[in-house]
C-alpha positions in Angstrom: 8.9 -45.4 -5.5 5.7 -43.8 -6.7 2.0 -43.5 -6.2 -0.8 -45.4 -8.0 -4.4 -44.2 -8.1 -6.5 -46.5 -6.0 -10.1 -45.2 -5.5 -10.8 -41.8 -6.8 -13.6 -40.1 -4.9 -13.7 -42.7 -2.2 -14.5 -41.7 1.3 -12.1 -42.3 4.2 -14.5 -44.7 5.8 -14.4 -47.0 2.7 -10.6 -46.9 2.7 -10.4 -47.9 6.3 -12.9 -50.7 6.0 -11.4 -52.2 2.9 -7.7 -51.8 3.6 -5.7 -52.9 6.6 -3.4 -49.8 6.7 -3.6 -46.3 5.3 -2.3 -42.8 5.9 -4.6 -39.8 6.2 -5.0 -36.3 7.4 -8.0 -34.8 9.2 -9.4 -31.4 8.1 -6.8 -28.7 8.7 -7.8 -25.4 10.4 -6.8 -22.1 8.9 -3.9 -21.7 11.2 -2.3 -25.0 10.1 -0.2 -24.7 6.9 1.3 -28.2 6.9 1.0 -31.3 9.0 2.4 -34.8 9.1 0.1 -37.6 8.0 -1.1 -40.1 10.5 -1.0 -43.9 9.9 -4.1 -45.9 10.9 -3.4 -49.6 11.3 -6.2 -52.2 11.4 -6.1 -54.9 14.1 -5.8 -57.5 11.3 -2.8 -55.9 9.8 -0.1 -57.8 11.6 2.0 -54.6 11.4 0.8 -52.9 14.6 4.3 -52.3 15.8 5.4 -50.5 12.7 7.9 -47.6 12.7 5.8 -44.3 12.3 8.5 -42.9 10.0 8.5 -45.9 7.6 6.0 -46.1 4.7 5.3 -49.8 4.1 5.1 -51.0 0.5 1.4 -51.0 -0.5 0.4 -48.4 2.1 -2.8 -46.6 1.2 -2.9 -42.8 1.3 -6.1 -40.6 1.3 -5.9 -37.0 0.0 -8.8 -34.6 0.7 -10.0 -31.6 -1.1 -7.8 -28.5 -0.4 -4.7 -30.6 0.4 -1.5 -31.5 -1.4 0.2 -34.6 -0.3 4.0 -34.9 -0.3 5.9 -38.2 0.1 9.3 -37.4 1.8 12.3 -39.7 2.2 15.3 -38.6 4.3 14.0 -35.0 4.1 13.7 -35.0 0.3 10.4 -35.1 -1.7 10.2 -38.3 -3.8 6.6 -38.0 -5.0 3.4 -35.9 -4.5 -0.2 -35.5 -5.5 -2.3 -32.3 -5.6 -5.4 -34.3 -6.7 -7.9 -35.5 -4.1 -8.5 -39.3 -3.9 -7.0 -42.6 -2.8 -3.5 -43.8 -3.6 -1.3 -46.8 -3.1 2.4 -46.3 -2.3 4.4 -48.8 -4.5 8.2 -49.0 -4.1 8.6 -50.6 -7.5 7.2 -47.7 -9.6 8.5 -44.3 -10.8 7.2 -41.1 -9.2 3.7 -40.4 -10.6 3.6 -36.7 -9.6 -0.2 -36.0 -9.9 0.0 -32.4 -10.7 -3.6 -31.3 -11.3 -2.0 -28.6 -13.6 -1.3 -26.3 -10.7 1.6 -23.9 -11.0 4.0 -26.4 -12.7 4.5 -28.5 -9.6 6.2 -31.2 -11.7 8.9 -28.6 -12.8 9.4 -27.6 -9.2 9.7 -31.3 -8.2 12.4 -31.9 -10.9 14.4 -28.9 -9.7 14.2 -29.6 -6.0 13.6 -33.3 -5.4 16.5 -35.8 -5.0 15.1 -39.4 -5.1 16.9 -42.3 -3.5 17.0 -45.7 -5.1 17.0 -48.4 -2.5 16.1 -51.6 -4.4 12.5 -51.4 -3.2 13.5 -51.2 0.4 12.9 -48.2 2.7 16.1 -46.5 3.8 16.2 -44.4 6.9 13.2 -42.1 7.3 10.0 -41.8 5.3 7.0 -39.5 5.9 3.9 -38.2 4.4 3.1 -34.5 4.8 -0.2 -32.7 3.9 0.0 -29.1 2.8 -3.0 -26.8 3.3 -4.0 -25.3 -0.2 -7.0 -23.4 1.1 -7.1 -19.6 1.3 -5.8 -18.5 4.7 -8.1 -15.8 5.9 -8.2 -12.8 8.3 -4.5 -11.9 8.5 -4.4 -8.4 10.0 -1.8 -5.7 9.0 -1.4 -2.1 9.9 1.2 0.6 9.6 1.7 4.4 10.1 3.5 7.4 8.6 2.8 6.6 5.0 3.5 9.7 2.8 0.6 10.4 0.4 0.3 13.4 -2.0 -3.4 14.1 -1.6 -5.1 15.5 -4.8 -7.8 17.4 -2.9 -5.5 19.4 -0.6 -2.5 19.3 -2.9 -0.2 18.6 -0.1 1.6 15.5 1.3 -0.3 13.9 4.2 1.0 11.2 6.6 -1.5 8.4 6.8 -2.2 5.4 9.0 -3.7 2.3 7.4 -5.3 -0.8 8.8 -6.6 -3.9 6.9 -6.6 -7.6 6.4 -5.2 -9.8 3.7 -5.5 -13.4 2.6 -2.9 -15.8 1.1 -2.6 -19.4 0.0 0.2 -21.8 -0.6 0.3 -22.0 -4.4 3.5 -24.1 -4.7 3.6 -26.7 -1.9 6.9 -28.1 -3.0 8.6 -24.8 -2.8 6.9 -24.1 0.6 8.1 -27.5 2.0 11.6 -27.2 0.6 12.4 -23.6 1.7 10.1 -23.1 4.7 8.7 -26.1 6.5 11.0 -29.0 5.7 10.8 -32.0 7.9 8.8 -30.6 10.8 8.1 -33.2 13.5 4.3 -32.7 13.5 2.6 -29.5 12.4 3.8 -26.2 10.8 1.4 -23.4 11.9 0.8 -19.9 10.5 2.2 -18.3 13.6 5.7 -19.5 12.7 5.8 -17.2 9.7 3.1 -14.7 10.4 5.3 -12.0 11.9 7.8 -12.1 9.1 5.0 -11.9 6.4 3.4 -9.0 8.3 6.7 -7.1 8.4 7.3 -7.7 4.7 3.7 -6.7 3.9 4.1 -3.4 5.8 7.4 -2.7 3.9 5.6 -3.3 0.6 2.5 -1.3 1.4 4.6 1.9 1.8 5.5 2.4 -1.9 2.3 0.7 -3.1 0.0 3.2 -1.3 2.3 6.2 -2.1 2.2 5.1 -5.8 -1.6 5.4 -5.8 -1.1 9.2 -5.5 -0.1 9.2 -9.2 -3.8 8.4 -10.0 -4.8 11.8 -8.6 -6.8 10.3 -5.6 -7.9 11.7 -2.3 -6.6 9.8 0.6 -10.1 8.6 1.5 -10.5 7.0 -2.0 -7.6 4.5 -1.3 -10.0 1.8 0.1 -11.8 1.8 -3.3 -8.6 0.8 -5.1 -7.8 -2.5 -3.4 -7.5 -4.3 -6.7 -4.7 -2.0 -7.9 -3.1 -2.2 -4.4 -3.1 -6.0 -4.4 -1.5 -6.1 -7.8 1.2 -3.7 -6.7 1.9 -5.7 -3.5 2.0 -9.0 -5.5 4.5 -7.5 -7.9 6.7 -6.3 -4.9 6.4 -9.5 -2.9 6.6 -11.9 -5.8 10.3 -12.7 -5.4 10.1 -13.3 -1.6 6.7 -14.9 -1.3 6.0 -16.8 -4.5 9.4 -17.6 -5.9 11.1 -18.3 -2.6 8.3 -19.6 -0.4 5.5 -20.7 -2.8 3.0 -18.3 -1.1 0.7 -16.1 -3.1 -1.1 -13.0 -1.8 -4.8 -13.5 -2.9 -6.5 -10.3 -1.6 -6.2 -7.3 0.6 -8.9 -5.1 2.1 -8.1 -1.7 3.6 -10.6 -1.4 6.4 -9.5 2.0 7.6 -7.1 4.7 6.5 -6.8 7.9 8.4 -4.3 10.9 8.6 -1.9 11.1 11.5 -2.7 13.7 14.2 -0.3 16.2 12.6 -1.9 15.8 9.2 -5.4 16.2 10.7 -4.2 19.6 12.0 -2.9 20.5 8.6 -6.2 19.6 7.0 -8.2 21.6 9.6 -6.1 24.7 9.0 -6.4 24.4 5.3 -10.2 23.9 5.4 -10.5 26.8 7.8 -8.5 29.1 5.6 -10.5 28.0 2.6 -13.8 28.7 4.4 -12.7 32.2 5.5 -11.5 33.0 1.9 -14.9 32.2 0.5 -17.0 33.7 3.4 -16.0 37.1 4.6 -18.8 37.2 7.3 -17.4 33.9 8.8 -13.9 35.5 8.8 -15.4 38.6 10.5 -17.1 36.5 13.2 -13.8 34.6 13.8 -11.8 37.8 13.9 -14.3 39.4 16.3 -14.1 36.4 18.6 -10.3 36.5 18.5 -10.3 40.2 19.4 -12.7 39.6 22.2 -10.5 36.9 23.6 -7.5 39.2 23.3 -9.3 42.0 25.2 -10.2 39.5 27.9 -6.5 38.4 28.2 -5.4 42.1 28.2 -7.8 42.9 31.1 -6.3 40.0 33.1 -2.7 41.2 32.4 -0.5 40.8 35.4 1.0 44.3 34.8 -2.4 45.9 34.8 -5.2 46.2 32.2 -3.9 49.4 30.8 -0.5 47.8 29.9 -2.3 44.9 28.4 -4.5 47.0 26.2 -1.6 49.2 25.2 0.3 46.1 24.0 -2.8 44.8 22.2 -3.4 48.1 20.4 0.3 48.4 19.4 0.2 44.9 17.9 -3.0 45.6 16.0 -1.7 48.9 14.7 1.6 47.3 13.4 -0.3 44.6 11.6 -2.9 46.9 10.1 -5.8 45.5 12.0 -8.9 44.5 10.0 -12.2 45.8 11.1 -14.4 42.8 12.1 -17.5 45.0 11.9 -16.7 45.8 8.3 -16.3 42.2 7.4 -19.6 41.2 9.0 -21.3 43.9 6.8 -19.6 42.6 3.7 -21.7 40.4 1.3 -20.6 36.7 1.4 -18.6 36.2 -1.8 -15.3 34.7 -2.8 -12.5 37.2 -3.2 -14.3 40.1 -1.5 -12.0 43.0 -0.7 -11.2 43.2 3.1 -11.2 46.7 4.5 -8.2 47.4 6.7 -7.0 50.4 8.6 -3.5 49.9 7.3 -2.3 51.9 4.2 -2.6 50.0 1.0 0.0 50.5 -1.8 -1.3 51.5 -5.2 -1.5 48.4 -7.4 -0.3 50.5 -10.4 2.8 51.8 -8.6 6.3 50.6 -9.5 9.8 51.1 -8.1 12.5 52.3 -10.5 16.1 51.1 -10.4 17.0 54.5 -9.0 14.8 53.9 -6.0 11.9 56.2 -6.9 8.3 55.0 -6.5 6.2 55.9 -9.5 2.6 55.6 -10.8 3.2 56.9 -14.3 4.8 55.2 -17.4 8.1 57.0 -16.9 10.2 57.5 -13.7 9.8 61.1 -12.3 13.4 61.1 -11.0 15.5 59.6 -13.8 13.1 59.3 -16.7 13.4 55.5 -17.2 10.5 53.7 -18.8 8.5 51.3 -16.6 9.7 47.8 -17.3 7.4 45.3 -18.9 6.1 42.6 -16.5 7.7 39.2 -16.8 5.7 36.5 -18.4 4.4 33.9 -16.0 4.6 30.1 -16.4 3.2 27.1 -14.6 5.6 24.4 -13.3 4.6 20.7 -13.4 4.4 20.8 -9.6 1.5 23.4 -10.0 3.4 26.5 -8.9 3.0 29.8 -10.9 6.4 31.5 -11.5 7.9 34.5 -13.4 11.6 33.7 -13.0 13.8 31.0 -14.5 13.4 28.5 -11.7 10.3 27.3 -9.9 10.0 28.8 -6.4 8.3 25.6 -5.0 10.4 22.7 -6.4 13.5 24.4 -7.9 13.0 23.0 -11.5 14.3 25.1 -14.3 11.8 26.7 -16.6 11.4 24.4 -19.6 11.3 25.8 -23.1 7.9 24.1 -23.5 5.9 21.1 -22.4 5.3 18.4 -25.0 3.5 15.1 -24.2 6.2 12.3 -24.4 3.6 9.9 -25.6 1.6 11.6 -28.4 3.6 14.9 -29.0 0.8 17.3 -28.0 2.1 20.7 -26.8 0.7 21.9 -23.5 0.1 25.5 -22.7 2.3 26.6 -19.8 0.6 29.9 -19.3 -2.6 28.5 -18.0 -3.5 26.0 -15.3 -1.8 22.8 -16.2 -4.0 19.7 -16.7 -3.0 16.5 -14.8 -3.3 14.4 -17.9 -2.6 15.1 -21.6 -5.9 16.3 -23.3 -4.9 14.3 -26.4 -4.0 10.9 -25.1 -4.5 10.9 -21.3 -0.9 10.3 -20.4 0.1 11.9 -17.0 1.8 15.3 -17.2 5.1 15.1 -15.4 8.8 16.1 -15.7 9.2 13.6 -18.6 7.3 16.0 -20.8 9.6 19.0 -20.2 11.7 20.3 -23.1 14.6 22.2 -21.7 15.8 25.6 -23.0 
């Protein structure tokens, strides 16, 4: 039971005019993944009362561009063609399996198909299905609460992402066998769309988080859709391609934004950075805050005097900064802020006996001032002076040596993100323990 090429490149009209009976499929819309072929019978056929689920010997089948035709008997594929053209169904021939060299469909057929020998006679149920091989467009997907370590702010943000993806049925035999077998009429995208969207969301979580290793800002993710599509295909390959014959062809991230809580984190960090580099801005902000506090004190339910007393006490305990002094300070990064609170001498040190000293030896017990501990930079970016990192808890390594080229990295300066010698990322794999 096989197919014989009849008229390659022939139009459907020619098939209908020349032959008394043929099976065809109209153009399939993008929401139709597979549909059953329709038999058109001429008035001259003499077979106008035919069973719709029996393929007569000598039936003509037309296959259009973007389609794969499957001949099914009792629910099992017995032949197929992924090449467009006209074919004759002949019960006396072996399966022809017109593959068009696409994804080894012949191998998939041999693994999954069970042919029935019936002495040239049709058995119980025979059908022709047409699978849509065109790219299925405009499939929307979105998800929230994606953790992403942002390179600009050096902190983990929670993101929300929205986008669209496209897919196509790359292995129609696998798709029919495992997903759409023996449908009565049409298998539509909506039947599997929600499951694919859920699996896509699950795969996007580690894929987007993995882009953080490239040292990206969160708003640069839409520029890396090629890497994202590759990562998603690797994650989804087993479920989609191997089990369903479906391949992810592209994905576009149309919008990616931080969650409300992360927006507030960014705002606070940007505000702190702006004040650190512009003392006049800090003075203006402080003056406005003090004015607001005075207004609130004046409206105190216990009386304005009680309100101002409480405000003055709080300012005195915190060592209030003079807003006027800040406004008169030149705008420069790292400018010293004048405060009314006492400032400890930066050269002072506390001896083990409890005495505070400013000289080389303790005035109480005569002990020499201890040498300051050498500082080191952890791979997480934190500067430390003790044996363990205060930010991530890692033990201080003996040294950092690139695990790819052997280059030794200086731990006493700001660590580079990548090895200066070979470009390999600097991470915990490069630590040599003490």
